[in-house]
C-alpha positions in Angstrom: -29.3 32.8 -11.1 -28.2 31.0 -8.0 -28.7 27.6 -9.6 -26.6 28.6 -12.5 -23.7 29.6 -10.2 -24.1 26.3 -8.4 -24.0 24.4 -11.6 -20.9 26.3 -12.8 -19.1 25.6 -9.5 -20.1 21.9 -9.6 -19.0 21.6 -13.2 -15.7 23.4 -12.5 -15.1 21.0 -9.5 -16.0 17.9 -11.6 -13.4 19.0 -14.2 -10.7 19.5 -11.6 -11.6 16.0 -10.1 -11.4 14.2 -13.5 -8.2 16.0 -14.3 -6.7 14.8 -11.0 -8.0 11.2 -11.5 -6.3 11.1 -15.0 -3.1 12.8 -13.7 -2.7 10.6 -10.6 -3.5 7.5 -12.8 -0.6 8.4 -15.1 1.6 9.1 -12.2 1.0 5.7 -10.6 1.3 3.9 -14.1 4.3 5.6 -15.5 6.3 7.3 -12.7 5.7 5.3 -9.5 6.0 2.0 -11.2 5.3 -1.4 -9.5 8.1 -3.4 -8.0 8.9 -5.6 -10.9 9.4 -2.5 -13.1 11.6 -1.0 -10.5 14.0 -3.9 -10.9 14.0 -3.5 -14.7 14.5 0.3 -14.7 16.8 0.9 -11.7 18.5 -2.5 -11.2 17.2 -2.9 -7.7 14.0 -2.5 -5.6 14.1 1.2 -4.8 11.3 3.2 -3.1 9.7 5.7 -5.4 8.0 8.8 -3.9 6.4 11.9 -5.1 5.8 14.7 -2.6 6.9 12.1 0.0 4.0 9.9 -1.1 4.5 6.4 -2.6 2.4 4.4 -5.1 -0.2 3.2 -2.7 -0.6 6.5 -1.0 -1.4 8.1 -4.4 -3.8 5.2 -5.1 -5.6 6.1 -2.0 -5.8 9.8 -3.1 -6.8 8.6 -6.6 -9.8 6.6 -5.0 -10.9 9.5 -2.7 -10.9 11.9 -5.6 -12.9 9.4 -7.6 -15.5 9.2 -4.8 -15.7 13.1 -4.7 -16.2 13.1 -8.5 -19.0 10.5 -8.1 -20.7 12.6 -5.4 -20.5 15.8 -7.7 -21.9 13.8 -10.6 -24.9 12.8 -8.6 -25.5 16.3 -7.5 -25.0 17.3 -11.1 -27.7 14.9 -12.2 -30.1 15.9 -9.6 -29.8 19.5 -10.5 -30.3 18.7 -14.2 -33.1 16.1 -13.6 -35.8 18.1 -15.2 -33.8 18.7 -18.3 -32.7 15.0 -18.5 -36.4 13.7 -18.3 -37.5 16.3 -20.9 -34.9 15.2 -23.3 -35.3 11.6 -22.5 -39.1 11.8 -23.3 -38.6 13.6 -26.5 -35.9 11.0 -27.7 -38.0 7.9 -26.7 -41.6 8.5 -27.5 -42.9 5.2 -26.4 -43.7 5.0 -22.7 -43.1 1.3 -22.5 -39.7 1.6 -24.3 -38.8 4.4 -21.8 -39.5 2.1 -18.9 -37.5 -0.8 -20.4 -34.5 1.3 -21.2 -34.7 3.0 -17.6 -34.8 -0.4 -15.9 -32.0 -1.7 -18.0 -29.8 1.2 -17.2 -30.6 0.9 -13.5 -29.8 -2.8 -13.5 -26.6 -2.2 -15.5 -25.4 0.6 -13.1 -26.2 -1.5 -10.0 -24.3 -4.5 -11.5 -21.3 -2.3 -12.4 -21.0 -0.9 -8.9 -21.6 -4.1 -7.0 -19.8 -6.8 -9.1 -16.5 -6.4 -7.3 -18.1 -7.6 -4.1 -19.0 -10.9 -5.6 -15.9 -11.8 -7.6 -13.0 -13.9 -6.2 -9.4 -13.3 -7.4 -7.4 -16.1 -8.9 -4.6 -16.8 -6.4 -1.2 -18.0 -7.7 1.7 -19.0 -5.5 4.7 -16.8 -6.1 7.3 -19.5 -5.1 10.5 -18.8 -3.2 11.4 -15.7 -5.1 12.0 -14.3 -8.4 15.0 -15.7 -10.3 16.5 -14.6 -13.6 14.3 -15.3 -16.5 11.2 -16.0 -14.4 8.2 -13.6 -14.6 7.1 -12.6 -11.1 3.4 -13.5 -11.5 3.7 -16.8 -13.5 2.4 -19.9 -11.7 5.0 -22.3 -10.6 5.2 -25.8 -11.9 4.0 -28.3 -9.3 6.6 -30.4 -7.5 6.5 -34.2 -7.2 3.6 -34.1 -4.7 1.5 -32.0 -7.1 1.9 -28.9 -4.9 3.0 -25.5 -6.5 6.5 -24.7 -5.5 
């Protein structure tokens, strides 16, 4: 009975977390727009706030709620581990195939969590500013010395 109550509480918290992650993501994407969109919408570079928090503040909250969701998901999996193993064994009868699938899932999970530590961003010079008709993130044409402007 106690385990059922804990499961229900964790599931409810996970629902609230995923709803907050989605809502904050939409807030950042469509309401607290990035700088170049502020120029398009408002005609100047204005500061956009919601509850006295800007785009980057909400991004930090979005990340923190995502970490909380991940923690709750791990607890959820631990609490349901016996059920997961039982269903997994019934779906994949061959023991060797179960091991291959499990190792592949663990490797894919580790890669997806760790890949951002190993990639390097493409760095583009922004030039001396954004003039009319020039996109803010386009690479600049090189000058006579071959250097980006």
